[in-house]
C-alpha positions in Angstrom: 109.7 89.1 143.5 107.6 90.0 146.6 109.3 91.2 149.8 108.1 92.1 153.2 105.6 95.0 153.0 105.2 94.8 149.2 102.6 97.1 147.5 101.8 97.0 143.8 99.7 99.4 141.7 99.2 101.5 138.6 99.5 105.2 138.6 97.7 107.4 136.0 100.6 109.7 135.0 100.6 111.8 131.8 99.3 109.4 129.2 100.3 106.2 131.0 98.9 103.7 133.4 102.4 103.3 135.0 103.1 100.1 137.0 105.1 100.3 140.2 106.0 98.2 143.2 106.9 99.4 146.7 109.1 97.0 148.8 110.4 97.4 152.3 110.5 100.3 154.7 112.8 103.2 155.3 114.0 106.2 153.4 112.6 106.1 149.8 114.8 104.9 147.0 113.6 104.9 143.4 114.9 102.0 141.2 115.0 102.6 137.5 115.5 99.6 135.1 117.4 99.4 131.9 116.1 99.0 128.3 114.0 95.9 127.7 114.0 95.1 131.4 111.3 94.6 133.9 111.3 95.0 137.7 111.9 91.2 138.1 114.8 91.1 135.7 116.7 93.7 137.8 117.5 90.7 139.9 118.3 90.4 143.6 119.4 94.0 144.0 115.8 95.0 144.8 115.2 92.7 147.8 118.8 93.4 148.9 118.1 97.2 149.0 114.6 96.6 150.5 116.2 95.1 153.6 117.0 98.7 154.8 115.1 101.0 152.4 111.7 101.6 151.0 112.3 100.7 147.3 109.9 102.1 144.7 110.5 100.1 141.5 108.8 101.3 138.3 108.3 100.0 134.8 108.6 102.6 132.1 106.4 103.1 129.0 106.2 99.9 127.0 108.1 97.9 129.6 106.8 95.1 131.7 103.2 95.8 133.0 103.2 99.3 131.7 101.4 99.4 128.3 102.8 101.4 125.4 101.2 104.6 124.2 101.3 106.5 121.0 104.5 108.6 121.6 108.2 107.9 121.2 110.5 106.9 124.0 112.7 109.7 125.2 114.8 110.2 128.3 113.1 113.5 129.0 109.6 112.1 128.7 110.4 109.1 130.9 111.9 111.4 133.5 108.7 113.5 133.5 106.7 110.3 133.8 108.8 109.2 136.8 108.5 112.6 138.4 104.7 112.4 138.0 104.7 109.0 139.6 106.5 110.3 142.6 104.0 113.1 143.0 101.1 110.6 142.6 102.6 108.5 145.5 103.2 111.6 147.7 106.9 111.2 147.7 108.5 114.7 147.9 112.1 113.5 147.3 114.0 110.2 147.1 117.4 108.7 146.4 117.5 107.6 142.7 119.3 104.5 141.4 119.2 104.1 137.6 120.9 101.5 135.4 121.7 102.0 131.7 118.5 103.5 130.2 117.4 104.1 133.8 120.6 105.9 134.4 119.8 108.3 131.6 116.3 108.8 133.1 117.9 109.4 136.5 120.2 112.1 135.0 117.2 113.8 133.3 115.2 113.6 136.5 118.0 115.4 138.4 118.2 118.0 135.6 114.4 118.6 135.1 113.1 117.9 138.6 116.0 118.6 141.0 113.8 119.1 144.1 112.7 115.5 143.9 116.3 114.0 143.8 118.0 113.7 147.2 121.0 111.5 146.1 121.8 110.0 142.8 123.4 106.7 141.6 124.0 106.4 137.8 125.1 103.0 136.7 126.4 102.4 133.1 125.0 105.6 131.5 126.4 108.7 130.0 125.2 112.3 129.3 126.1 111.9 125.6 125.6 109.2 123.0 129.3 109.1 122.2 129.8 107.7 125.7 129.5 104.2 124.2 131.9 102.0 122.1 131.6 102.7 118.4 130.8 99.0 117.8 127.8 99.3 120.1 126.5 102.4 118.3 127.0 100.6 114.9 125.1 97.5 116.2 122.0 99.3 117.4 120.4 99.8 113.9 120.6 96.1 113.2 118.5 95.1 116.2 115.2 93.3 115.3 112.6 91.5 117.3 113.8 88.2 115.8 117.1 88.6 117.6 115.3 88.2 120.9 113.4 85.0 120.0 113.5 82.6 123.0 115.6 85.0 125.1 114.9 85.9 128.7 114.1 89.4 127.5 111.3 88.2 125.2 110.1 85.7 127.8 109.8 88.4 130.5 107.9 90.7 128.1 105.4 88.0 127.0 104.9 87.1 130.7 104.1 90.7 131.9 103.0 92.9 129.0 99.3 93.9 128.8 99.6 93.6 125.0 102.2 90.9 124.2 101.9 91.5 120.5 103.5 95.0 121.0 107.0 93.6 121.4 108.1 94.7 117.9 106.9 98.2 118.7 109.1 98.3 121.8 112.1 97.1 119.8 111.4 99.8 117.2 111.1 102.6 119.8 114.2 101.5 121.7 116.2 101.3 118.5 115.1 104.8 117.7 116.1 106.0 121.2 119.5 104.3 120.9 120.2 105.6 117.4 119.3 109.2 118.0 122.5 111.2 118.9 122.3 113.3 122.0 124.7 115.4 124.1 123.1 117.0 127.1 124.7 120.4 128.0 127.6 120.0 130.4 126.3 122.9 132.4 123.1 120.9 133.1 125.2 118.0 134.4 127.4 120.3 136.4 124.3 121.9 137.9 123.1 118.7 139.5 123.3 119.5 143.2 122.5 116.0 144.5 125.5 113.9 145.8 126.2 111.5 142.9 127.8 108.1 142.5 128.7 107.2 138.9 129.2 103.5 138.3 130.9 102.4 135.0 132.4 99.1 134.1 135.8 99.1 132.4 134.6 97.0 129.4 130.8 97.5 129.3 129.6 100.2 126.9 132.1 102.9 127.7 135.6 103.0 126.2 138.3 105.1 128.0 137.6 108.2 126.0 133.9 107.9 126.4 134.2 107.1 130.1 136.0 110.4 130.5 133.2 112.1 128.5 130.7 110.6 131.0 132.6 111.4 134.1 134.1 114.9 133.4 131.0 116.9 134.3 130.5 114.9 137.5 134.2 115.4 138.5 133.8 119.1 137.8 130.9 119.4 140.2 133.3 119.1 143.1 134.1 122.8 142.9 131.6 125.4 144.0 128.7 123.0 145.0 127.9 123.2 148.7 125.7 120.1 148.7 126.9 118.1 145.8 129.9 115.8 145.4 130.7 113.1 142.9 132.1 109.7 143.5 133.3 107.5 140.7 133.4 103.7 140.7 134.9 102.1 137.6 135.8 98.6 138.8 135.0 95.7 136.4 131.7 94.1 137.1 131.6 90.3 137.4 130.8 88.5 134.2 127.5 87.2 135.6 126.5 90.3 137.5 122.7 90.7 137.3 123.2 94.3 136.2 125.2 93.4 133.2 123.6 94.6 130.0 120.1 93.5 129.0 120.8 95.0 125.5 121.9 92.9 122.6 125.7 93.0 122.2 126.2 90.3 119.6 124.0 88.8 116.8 122.4 86.7 119.6 120.9 88.3 122.7 122.9 88.0 125.8 121.2 85.9 128.5 120.6 87.8 131.7 122.0 86.3 134.8 120.0 84.6 137.5 118.7 86.9 140.2 120.4 85.0 143.0 123.9 86.0 141.9 126.0 86.7 145.1 127.7 89.6 143.3 124.6 91.7 143.8 125.5 92.4 147.4 128.7 94.1 146.2 126.8 96.3 143.8 124.3 97.1 146.5 127.1 98.0 148.8 128.5 100.4 146.2 125.1 102.1 145.8 124.8 102.4 149.6 127.9 104.6 149.6 125.6 107.4 148.4 122.1 106.3 149.1 122.6 104.5 152.4 123.8 107.3 154.7 122.1 110.5 155.9 
């Protein structure tokens, strides 16, 4: 999905050769994809943001052009990889926009490398594994590579992966990530100083109790933080929004929407509430 002033490359960070693309000009904004996704399957949000921003889009370990290595997938490790990529590119700090798995990475980036995070947008993510519907948690262990046969997820992987035969390994590692309970300390979330926008759909992965679990630390940050503030958006996303889940929600994989969905502009506008102003 090339745009004006597009750069592509691989960065030697930690044990990875990490793929990245840089689109557009302006204040840096780091775009972090969800599980099983690639840069292209993030849809039209990238060129939309690149009209006014320099968007650095990355592909995490085992995703897209970034080959897998012999280690598990964890939010903490992916945050460290992303931090190292920023240092490699000479980016001191940036606004961060993360979706789903990328939202978890964004939170860990703000916790572990706060000096690199100027502003933060976390879409469809929680600081604890119980921030998801019970039915979703129950479904994760049943995910197999066969469920993705013929899906856009599998097609995107086969098109971009350096080792297409590694798809079962990616499914295994993401299943391990999704079935490992976690609850990051609330004091770590409250300690995030960057102005933060939390975006949660009202029927995505987060039931009302879990949404409160996800938002409570962000809301609590309004007190006593000279720089930080939290904004919360919980409006229902359109059914065919390109940032609807790439994860399997039923026995058959959900097809991702086409990248030219006009609803993207509304999502980009929401992100710009935090990332678009000085």
